[in-house]
PAMARKOL-519789 format. One record per atom (N, C-alpha, C, O): x, y, z. Coordinates in steps of 0.05 Angstrom, whole numbers, padded with zeros to 5 digits, always signed. Example, Ala and Ser with C-alpha at 12.3 -4.5 7.8 and 13.67 -1.06 7.14 Angstrom:
<rs>
+00264-00114+00156+00246-00090+00156+00264-00066+00156+00285-00066+00169+00257-00045+00142+00273-00021+00143+00258+00001+00157+00268+00023+00161
</rs>
This chain:
<rs>
+03420+01806-02943+03429+01779-02959+03442+01755-02933+03458+01759-02915+03428+01730-02940+03437+01707-02925+03463+01700-02943+03463+01705-02967+03487+01688-02930+03514+01686-02934+03504+01653-02948+03504+01648-02972+03497+01638-02929+03498+01606-02924+03470+01606-02912+03455+01625-02905+03465+01569-02912+03444+01562-02896+03456+01532-02884+03474+01522-02897+03448+01521-02866+03447+01489-02866+03423+01482-02842+03414+01499-02826+03417+01461-02843+03405+01444-02826+03407+01417-02826+03399+01406-02846+03416+01403-02805+03426+01378-02793+03410+01360-02776+03419+01358-02753+03390+01347-02782+03371+01333-02763+03380+01299-02770+03373+01290-02791+03392+01285-02754+03407+01260-02753+03415+01261-02788+03432+01271-02802+03396+01246-02791+03413+01232-02824+03412+01262-02848+03425+01267-02869+03394+01276-02833+03364+01287-02856+03396+01313-02864+03416+01312-02850+03394+01326-02879+03409+01358-02879+03393+01366-02914+03384+01355-02934+03398+01393-02902+03400+01415-02939+03430+01433-02926+03442+01432-02905+03433+01447-02950+03454+01464-02944+03444+01482-02972+03437+01473-02994+03445+01506-02964+03456+01526-02983+03473+01541-02984+03480+01555-02965+03488+01541-03015+03493+01568-03010+03487+01588-03032+03480+01583-03055+03491+01613-03019+03471+01634-03025+03488+01651-03045+03475+01669-03053+03506+01650-03053+03515+01661-03067+03505+01675-03100+03513+01665-03121+03494+01688-03099+03470+01699-03126+03490+01684-03145+03514+01687-03144+03476+01668-03165+03470+01656-03187+03461+01665-03207+03440+01653-03211+03467+01684-03230+03452+01702-03238+03433+01690-03268+03446+01683-03287+03404+01688-03267+03386+01687-03280+03372+01690-03296+03385+01697-03315+03350+01689-03302+03336+01712-03329+03321+01722-03304+03308+01708-03288+03326+01747-03302+03309+01773-03291+03311+01762-03262+03292+01772-03248+03330+01743-03245+03332+01749-03225+03356+01735-03204+03370+01718-03216+03362+01738-03178+03389+01727-03172+03368+01704-03152+03347+01706-03140+03395+01675-03159+03383+01650-03146+03404+01643-03129+03425+01656-03128+03397+01620-03115+03408+01611-03097+03404+01581-03104+03385+01572-03118+03426+01563-03092+03423+01538-03093+03420+01521-03075+03441+01518-03063+03405+01508-03067+03393+01493-03047+03395+01454-03052+03379+01444-03067+03413+01442-03041+03423+01413-03041+03403+01401-03018+03393+01419-03004+03398+01382-03014+03400+01366-02993+03391+01330-03003+03388+01323-03026+03389+01317-02983+03393+01283-02970+03366+01282-02977+03357+01266-02994+03354+01295-02967+03319+01281-02979+03307+01299-02996+03283+01294-03000+03317+01317-03006+03309+01318-03038+03317+01315-03071+03335+01328-03082+03301+01294-03086+03315+01289-03098+03327+01309-03113+03352+01307-03112+03317+01332-03131+03337+01352-03143+03345+01377-03135+03332+01390-03118+03370+01387-03148+03369+01403-03131+03341+01427-03131+03319+01421-03141+03345+01459-03116+03327+01468-03107+03342+01498-03112+03363+01503-03100+03328+01519-03133+03334+01548-03133+03318+01562-03107+03298+01555-03094+03327+01574-03105+03314+01585-03076+03321+01617-03075+03342+01622-03087+03308+01639-03064+03314+01667-03068+03343+01665-03050+03344+01646-03034+03363+01681-03051+03384+01689-03028+03382+01709-03000+03399+01715-02983+03350+01717-03004+03352+01739-02979+03325+01719-02972+03305+01734-02970+03320+01699-02968+03303+01688-02951+03318+01663-02946+03334+01650-02960+03304+01658-02910+03313+01628-02906+03292+01612-02918+03269+01615-02925+03318+01587-02919+03308+01562-02941+03295+01546-02927+03287+01526-02939+03286+01549-02891+03280+01526-02881+03255+01523-02872+03245+01507-02856+03243+01546-02889+03209+01544-02902+03196+01533-02925+03172+01529-02929+03222+01528-02943+03221+01518-02966+03222+01482-02952+03202+01468-02953+03248+01473-02940+03255+01455-02928+03223+01434-02914+03215+01411-02917+03212+01461-02897+03199+01447-02878+03168+01438-02896+03151+01421-02888+03166+01449-02915+03140+01441-02932+03139+01409-02951+03121+01394-02957+03167+01409-02954+03174+01383-02969+03185+01366-02944+03196+01348-02957+03188+01361-02927+03186+01346-02912+03189+01349-02879+03200+01366-02865+03172+01319-02869+03163+01321-02842+03187+01339-02822+03185+01360-02809+03209+01317-02825+03232+01329-02810+03243+01358-02798+03251+01368-02777+03239+01368-02829+03255+01396-02828+03212+01409-02818+03212+01427-02800+03200+01405-02822+03174+01421-02822+03176+01419-02788+03170+01441-02778+03185+01393-02762+03185+01400-02740+03203+01426-02726+03200+01438-02705+03225+01427-02749+03247+01448-02739+03231+01475-02744+03223+01492-02727+03229+01475-02765+03217+01495-02764+03193+01508-02754+03185+01531-02752+03183+01484-02749+03153+01493-02729+03162+01502-02696+03154+01519-02679+03182+01483-02697+03199+01497-02658+03204+01517-02663+03201+01530-02642+03213+01535-02686+03230+01566-02683+03206+01574-02682+03201+01588-02663+03186+01570-02700+03172+01594-02700+03150+01594-02679+03134+01613-02681+03146+01574-02656+03137+01575-02643+03154+01593-02616+03142+01600-02595+03176+01597-02620+03197+01621-02598+03186+01653-02609+03185+01666-02629+03177+01656-02571+03177+01682-02571+03197+01697-02560+03207+01687-02540+03206+01723-02571+03226+01736-02546+03221+01768-02540+03218+01781-02561+03221+01780-02522+03206+01799-02510+03236+01818-02493+03250+01814-02473+03235+01845-02517+03252+01859-02506+03228+01889-02508+03224+01906-02525+03212+01885-02472+03191+01903-02473+03198+01931-02467+03220+01936-02459+03184+01947-02471+03189+01978-02479+03160+01991-02461+03137+01992-02470+03168+01997-02441+03140+02015-02434+03126+02029-02444+03102+02029-02438+03140+02048-02467+03119+02059-02483+03099+02053-02494+03076+02061-02496+03114+02031-02502+03087+02008-02524+03067+01997-02514+03045+01995-02524+03076+01985-02485+03058+01976-02465+03027+01995-02456+03005+01987-02450+03039+02022-02458+03012+02042-02447+03001+02051-02480+02982+02067-02482+03014+02042-02503+02991+02055-02523+02963+02036-02529+02956+02014-02522+02952+02057-02545+02927+02053-02543+02931+02031-02575+02947+02032-02593+02911+02015-02571+02917+01995-02604+02890+01990-02608+02872+01995-02592+02888+01977-02634+02873+01968-02654+02872+01942-02637+02892+01935-02626+02843+01927-02634+02843+01894-02626+02861+01878-02638+02858+01879-02662+02882+01860-02629+02902+01841-02642+02882+01813-02636+02875+01808-02613+02874+01799-02657+02857+01778-02652+02870+01754-02643+02859+01737-02629+02900+01752-02652+02926+01723-02651+02935+01732-02626+02940+01753-02615+02937+01700-02620+02944+01693-02589+02975+01707-02585+02979+01713-02562+02986+01710-02594+03021+01719-02582+03019+01750-02581+03003+01762-02595+03036+01761-02565+03043+01788-02554+03067+01796-02581+03070+01779-02599+03075+01810-02580+03096+01826-02590+03112+01834-02579+03110+01842-02556+03126+01834-02588+03161+01828-02570+03167+01850-02554+03183+01847-02536+03153+01881-02559+03153+01902-02553+03123+01901-02534+03122+01921-02520+03109+01891-02532+03088+01886-02519+03066+01913-02524+03054+01926-02507+03065+01918-02556+03050+01935-02559+03018+01926-02563+03000+01942-02564+03017+01901-02565+02991+01890-02561+02984+01879-02537+02970+01859-02536+02995+01892-02508+02988+01884-02489+02950+01877-02478+02939+01858-02468+02941+01905-02486+02923+01911-02482+02902+01888-02491+02884+01879-02477+02909+01879-02522+02887+01857-02539+02899+01833-02521+02883+01818-02511+02923+01828-02516+02926+01803-02492+02912+01795-02475+02900+01774-02476+02912+01814-02456+02899+01810-02434+02875+01812-02439+02864+01796-02424+02859+01826-02453+02822+01816-02470+02825+01794-02476+02814+01781-02459+02836+01777-02495+02843+01757-02494+02837+01733-02475+02821+01715-02479+02853+01737-02452+02859+01721-02432+02832+01728-02403+02827+01717-02381+02823+01744-02414+02794+01746-02387+02781+01723-02379+02767+01708-02393+02786+01721-02362+02763+01705-02335+02775+01670-02339+02767+01646-02339+02799+01684-02344+02819+01659-02345+02831+01655-02323+02830+01673-02307+02847+01627-02313+02850+01625-02294+02895+01641-02294+02909+01647-02275+02902+01642-02330+02923+01660-02326+02920+01677-02326+02942+01688-02330+02900+01698-02321+02890+01720-02320+02903+01731-02287+02920+01745-02277+02879+01712-02278+02882+01707-02248+02913+01701-02244+02923+01723-02247+02924+01690-02242+02961+01686-02235+02978+01715-02234+02991+01724-02216+02971+01727-02264+02983+01748-02272+02970+01773-02255+02984+01792-02251+02935+01773-02240+02930+01791-02221+02946+01789-02196+02958+01809-02188+02947+01767-02182+02964+01768-02169+02989+01767-02160+02996+01770-02137+03003+01761-02179+03028+01772-02182+03031+01796-02184+03054+01802-02176+03017+01817-02192+03026+01845-02198+03016+01860-02172+03023+01882-02164+02995+01839-02160+02980+01855-02130+03005+01857-02109+03007+01877-02095+03030+01829-02107+03050+01840-02099+03076+01861-02102+03095+01866-02086+03070+01871-02131+03084+01891-02139+03069+01918-02135+03083+01935-02122+03048+01925-02142+03027+01946-02134+03005+01942-02112+02982+01950-02116+03013+01928-02088+02991+01939-02069+02969+01942-02067+02954+01924-02058+02960+01963-02075+02934+01975-02086+02915+01964-02108+02892+01971-02109+02928+01947-02128+02916+01945-02145+02891+01924-02137+02896+01906-02122+02870+01927-02145+02849+01911-02139+02850+01885-02170+02856+01861-02171+02841+01908-02197+02830+01886-02217+02848+01911-02238+02850+01935-02235+02861+01891-02265+02878+01905-02290+02854+01890-02304+02845+01867-02298+02844+01911-02328+02825+01903-02347+02833+01916-02376+02855+01928-02377+02819+01916-02397+02817+01927-02410+02792+01951-02423+02770+01940-02423+02791+01975-02432+02789+01991-02440+02779+01980-02470+02794+01966-02482+02750+01987-02482+02752+01995-02507+02739+02031-02508+02722+02042-02495+02750+02037-02522+02753+02074-02517+02731+02082-02545+02728+02064-02562+02718+02105-02548+02699+02110-02562+02710+02111-02588+02689+02111-02601+02727+02112-02602+02743+02104-02621+02750+02071-02629+02761+02063-02650+02740+02058-02611+02744+02031-02624+02773+02024-02612+02778+02001-02618+02787+02033-02602+02813+02025-02592+02818+02009-02563+02798+02003-02550+02834+02006-02557+02832+01993-02526+02855+02001-02517+02875+02005-02530+02851+02004-02490+02874+02014-02473+02874+01996-02448+02851+01990-02441+02884+01991-02439+02889+01975-02409+02884+02006-02386+02892+02029-02389+02871+01995-02369+02860+02004-02341+02857+01989-02316+02844+01969-02311+02874+02005-02300+02877+01994-02271+02863+02006-02251+02863+02030-02250+02852+01995-02236+02829+01991-02219+02846+01985-02184+02855+01963-02176+02845+02010-02172+02867+02013-02144+02850+02013-02127+02827+02015-02135+02853+02011-02100+02851+02027-02075+02853+02055-02075+02871+02065-02088+02840+02065-02065+02848+02102-02066+02835+02115-02051+02811+02122-02054+02854+02120-02024+02833+02122-01988+02811+02106-01981+02813+02082-01975+02794+02118-01982+02770+02100-01974+02747+02086-01995+02728+02072-01990+02757+02097-02018+02746+02084-02055+02758+02072-02072+02776+02057-02064+02752+02075-02096+02774+02067-02113+02778+02088-02130+02768+02111-02128+02798+02077-02152+02807+02094-02174+02813+02083-02192+02821+02059-02193+02810+02102-02214+02824+02090-02237+02842+02097-02246+02846+02120-02240+02865+02082-02264+02886+02089-02265+02894+02074-02300+02890+02052-02310+02910+02101-02308+02905+02086-02343+02940+02093-02345+02952+02107-02327+02956+02079-02371+02978+02066-02365+03005+02101-02360+03027+02107-02352+02984+02110-02371+03007+02140-02369+03011+02143-02336+03034+02151-02330+03001+02141-02322+03002+02145-02293+03017+02111-02281+03017+02111-02257+03025+02094-02289+03034+02074-02276+03073+02067-02292+03083+02061-02314+03083+02076-02259+03108+02069-02267+03121+02058-02286+03106+02042-02298+03150+02057-02300+03150+02051-02327+03162+02014-02309+03162+01994-02323+03166+02012-02292+03178+01979-02277+03144+01968-02280+03144+01952-02299+03126+01970-02273+03101+01962-02263+03090+01954-02289+03071+01939-02293+03106+01970-02309+03084+01963-02329+03103+01943-02353+03095+01932-02374+03122+01945-02345+03152+01922-02354+03144+01895-02344+03144+01873-02356+03134+01902-02310+03124+01868-02295+03104+01857-02315+03107+01836-02329+03078+01876-02315+03053+01860-02331+03065+01849-02354+03065+01825-02360+03076+01871-02371+03090+01853-02402+03100+01825-02394+03094+01805-02407+03116+01823-02372+03126+01800-02377+03118+01782-02362+03131+01762-02357+03087+01790-02348+03077+01768-02332+03053+01756-02353+03048+01732-02350+03040+01770-02371+03033+01773-02398+03047+01750-02421+03035+01732-02432+03073+01759-02422+03094+01738-02440+03085+01704-02430+03077+01684-02442+03093+01714-02395+03097+01681-02388+03073+01668-02389+03077+01646-02401+03049+01671-02382+03032+01667-02380+03006+01664-02405+02985+01655-02399+03010+01672-02427+03000+01671-02446+02992+01650-02453+03011+01638-02462+02969+01635-02454+02962+01612-02466+02978+01603-02500+02984+01619-02519+02982+01578-02500+02993+01564-02525+03017+01575-02532+03021+01582-02555+03036+01576-02511+03062+01590-02510+03081+01569-02505+03081+01553-02487+03100+01572-02525+03130+01550-02526+03148+01565-02507+03141+01577-02487+03181+01560-02521+03205+01576-02512+03199+01597-02520+03194+01606-02542+03200+01611-02488+03205+01641-02480+03231+01658-02481+03246+01647-02465+03241+01676-02490+03263+01691-02481+03257+01724-02478+03249+01740-02495+03264+01726-02455+03255+01755-02442+03279+01775-02436+03290+01775-02413+03286+01789-02452+03308+01805-02446+03311+01820-02420+03294+01834-02409+03332+01816-02411+03339+01840-02386+03306+01839-02357+03303+01861-02345+03293+01825-02351+03273+01822-02340+03269+01850-02317+03248+01860-02309+03298+01859-02311+03305+01862-02285+03303+01897-02292+03315+01912-02276+03294+01905-02308+03299+01934-02323+03277+01950-02311+03254+01939-02314+03278+01971-02298+03259+01990-02279+03253+01984-02262+03236+01999-02254+03257+01964-02243+03244+01944-02226+03261+01954-02198+03285+01955-02193+03237+01959-02184+03253+01957-02161+03265+01933-02147+03245+01918-02144+03287+01918-02135+03296+01894-02123+03277+01882-02117+03275+01862-02131+03256+01886-02099+03232+01878-02090+03216+01870-02115+03223+01847-02122+03200+01878-02128+03192+01868-02152+03200+01850-02170+03187+01835-02184+03236+01856-02164+03255+01830-02194+03240+01804-02173+03227+01788-02187+03239+01800-02154+03244+01779-02134+03214+01762-02126+03211+01744-02110+03193+01775-02143+03167+01770-02154+03166+01763-02185+03159+01741-02194+03174+01781-02197+03178+01772-02216+03193+01737-02226+03186+01722-02244+03216+01736-02207+03227+01713-02209+03215+01686-02203+03222+01663-02208+03190+01701-02189+03176+01677-02179+03158+01665-02198+03148+01642-02199+03153+01691-02217+03132+01683-02240+03146+01672-02258+03135+01658-02275+03174+01676-02260+03195+01656-02273+03198+01628-02275+03203+01615-02295+03193+01618-02248+03203+01599-02239+03180+01575-02241+03186+01552-02247+03143+01587-02235+03127+01580-02241+03135+01574-02276+03145+01554-02286+03129+01593-02286+03125+01595-02318+03137+01575-02320+03129+01563-02340+03159+01562-02305+03189+01549-02331+03172+01520-02321+03186+01502-02328+03156+01513-02311+03141+01487-02292+03127+01473-02321+03120+01449-02322+03122+01496-02350+03106+01490-02374+03113+01501-02391+03096+01499-02409+03136+01516-02397+03147+01515-02419+03173+01525-02420+03178+01528-02396+03194+01533-02433+03223+01526-02426+03228+01556-02427+03218+01569-02446+03244+01568-02408+03249+01605-02411+03267+01607-02406+03274+01596-02385+03286+01621-02420+03301+01635-02423+03311+01667-02419+03308+01682-02439+03323+01678-02395+03322+01705-02392+03361+01718-02384+03380+01715-02369+03356+01729-02398+03386+01740-02413+03382+01773-02391+03361+01787-02389+03410+01778-02378+03412+01798-02350+03445+01810-02351+03467+01801-02355+03434+01831-02345+03464+01839-02339+03465+01850-02306+03483+01863-02296+03446+01842-02295+03446+01850-02268+03459+01833-02250+03455+01809-02253+03473+01840-02233+03483+01813-02210+03474+01812-02189+03480+01793-02174+03454+01833-02181+03433+01829-02165+03411+01804-02171+03408+01784-02156+03399+01809-02195+03378+01785-02203+03391+01756-02198+03381+01735-02188+03422+01762-02209+03434+01729-02202+03434+01725-02174+03432+01702-02166+03436+01744-02158+03438+01737-02125+03410+01733-02121+03404+01721-02100+03393+01741-02135+03365+01734-02129+03357+01715-02127+03346+01706-02107+03361+01701-02151+03352+01677-02168+03359+01646-02145+03346+01625-02141+03381+01655-02137+03381+01617-02126+03379+01596-02142+03367+01576-02137+03395+01602-02170+03389+01573-02184+03405+01545-02176+03417+01535-02157+03400+01539-02202+03436+01518-02197+03456+01522-02212+03449+01527-02235+03478+01522-02209+03493+01531-02228+03489+01525-02260+03485+01542-02278+03492+01498-02263+03479+01495-02286+03470+01497-02304+03479+01490-02326+03444+01513-02298+03433+01526-02317+03442+01554-02326+03434+01565-02346+03460+01564-02309+03471+01588-02315+03493+01594-02333+03516+01593-02324+03489+01601-02356+03501+01606-02386+03512+01631-02381+03499+01650-02373+03548+01633-02388+03566+01657-02380+03565+01669-02412+03552+01654-02426+03575+01688-02425+03574+01701-02451+03599+01719-02446+03602+01726-02423+03617+01727-02463+03637+01740-02470+03647+01739-02505+03647+01722-02522+03654+01765-02503+03662+01767-02529+03698+01757-02541+03715+01764-02525+03702+01750-02553+03722+01733-02573+03737+01731-02600+03727+01719-02618+03753+01739-02601+03758+01747-02623+03735+01751-02642+03726+01731-02653+03729+01768-02644+03713+01793-02653+03680+01766-02653+03660+01768-02668+03682+01750-02639+03654+01733-02645+03640+01735-02614+03650+01751-02597+03615+01718-02605+03617+01721-02576+03604+01694-02567+03585+01684-02580+03613+01685-02547+03624+01657-02531+03598+01655-02512+03594+01666-02490+03585+01641-02522+03560+01624-02495+03564+01599-02481+03571+01582-02498+03561+01590-02457+03570+01564-02452+03566+01570-02413+03559+01589-02399+03577+01538-02409+03569+01544-02378+03597+01552-02366+03619+01548-02375+03589+01562-02347+03606+01573-02328+03637+01557-02320+03636+01534-02312+03660+01568-02323+03687+01542-02317+03689+01538-02297+03679+01546-02276+03709+01516-02305+03710+01499-02276+03722+01516-02245+03712+01508-02224+03744+01543-02243+03733+01544-02233+03714+01564-02211+03714+01566-02186+03699+01577-02232+03670+01593-02227+03662+01572-02213+03668+01570-02189+03647+01553-02226+03630+01529-02223+03637+01520-02190+03621+01521-02171+03663+01511-02190+03683+01509-02169+03671+01517-02136+03664+01504-02117+03676+01548-02144+03673+01569-02113+03644+01582-02118+03639+01603-02106+03625+01571-02135+03597+01570-02127+03579+01550-02116+03560+01558-02103+03584+01520-02120+03589+01503-02113+03593+01492-02084+03579+01475-02072+03623+01508-02072+03628+01511-02048+03616+01531-02027+03621+01532-02003+03599+01550-02044+03591+01572-02026+03608+01588-02026+03599+01609-02018+03624+01589-02030+03644+01619-02029+03638+01643-02037+03645+01665-02027+03621+01639-02062+03608+01660-02077+03588+01649-02086+03583+01625-02088+03569+01674-02095+03547+01672-02110+03554+01685-02134+03567+01706-02137+03540+01664-02154+03539+01682-02183+03548+01708-02187+03570+01714-02196+03525+01727-02179+03527+01749-02181+03549+01767-02167+03557+01788-02177+03559+01759-02144+03577+01766-02132+03619+01753-02160+03640+01764-02159+03614+01738-02171+03630+01731-02195+03623+01748-02210+03643+01761-02216+03601+01758-02222+03598+01779-02237+03608+01809-02241+03613+01824-02260+03609+01811-02207+03610+01843-02207+03646+01833-02210+03656+01847-02227+03660+01819-02202+03682+01819-02206+03698+01805-02236+03720+01795-02241+03678+01809-02250+03685+01804-02276+03699+01773-02274+03721+01767-02283+03684+01758-02262+03691+01727-02254+03673+01698-02273+03680+01676-02281+03651+01711-02274+03632+01692-02292+03641+01691-02321+03640+01709-02337+03652+01666-02326+03669+01667-02348+03656+01639-02362+03653+01617-02350+03650+01642-02383+03644+01621-02399+03662+01600-02408+03674+01605-02429+03666+01573-02397+03683+01553-02407+03686+01552-02429+03667+01543-02441+03710+01561-02443+03718+01564-02455+03722+01519-02477+03714+01511-02499+03731+01511-02465+03734+01492-02466+03713+01467-02477+03714+01445-02488+03692+01486-02466+03666+01460-02470+03653+01456-02495+03651+01476-02509+03643+01431-02506+03627+01429-02525+03608+01452-02530+03608+01462-02552+03588+01462-02509+03585+01493-02522+03596+01521-02535+03587+01536-02552+03618+01519-02518+03634+01536-02528+03647+01536-02562+03651+01556-02575+03651+01513-02569+03668+01513-02596+03637+01521-02608+03615+01513-02600+03645+01539-02630+03629+01552-02643+03634+01529-02676+03656+01535-02686+03625+01516-02685+03612+01491-02702+03612+01520-02731+03604+01543-02735+03627+01498-02744+03622+01511-02768+03612+01493-02789+03617+01471-02796+03592+01515-02796+03568+01497-02812+03571+01488-02836+03552+01474-02843+03585+01490-02850+03592+01497-02877+03617+01488-02880+03633+01500-02895+03624+01464-02864+03652+01446-02865+03639+01419-02878+03656+01402-02885+03623+01416-02880+03613+01386-02891+03613+01375-02918+03600+01355-02925+03630+01390-02934+03630+01387-02963+03615+01399-02977+03592+01404-02970+03626+01409-03004+03620+01432-03019+03593+01423-03039+03588+01399-03045+03581+01443-03047+03555+01439-03058+03561+01430-03083+03543+01425-03099
</rs>
């Protein structure tokens, strides 16, 4: 059940109090908006943004932006699975349709870039493709140098780290992608492979916005990113604070005294609690419905 919902874009807004109001045969909530002439009844267990987007170009852009975002927490066992062909362009958040995603990218520059990066992680790799099995399901197949010849390997032969690296590359270079969030890309990877993925993240970020979450100080040391692009996270008063690094941390990073990863190891990578980004806005204090 969604307790409340609000969207403000310039002078346009809508607010929903989702405390259920008894009606005949169902529970409804009330939506008010600056752009809707009438009060609308909405279901309390669904987001109202889709309804607002259908009625207003302003909110439609917000809805479209949010729907274009993709978030990935890739699971090696899901990347290994056989699957029925998925005709959509999106890849599942856990990578379960990786074979379909790769098949749709056949003979494209995007697949070529994926192969180039993966060869740096798996030097014996020659090609990766999608094999259609006798039951019409799909499975990834790896062609590798083996002695004086070549040999084909299947996902169950490949390490978790390499499978996750493939999933991350598919997410980064899939066509028609918008904002991408990737959770802990370093999981199960050798540090050398992490460096390869960082190069891929940088390349992909030239075409789309990429957000990465990590608990790894080693990854932060490798990243060599501008300190202004790092957001620190902490728990405070039962809530989560996400904000730029505090002024002390920024100062020692900029002066070259410590790297972000070193501060994380010392538990000194702290969000600036007085920054505008750190203040939790009360979205529902703009007046009563």
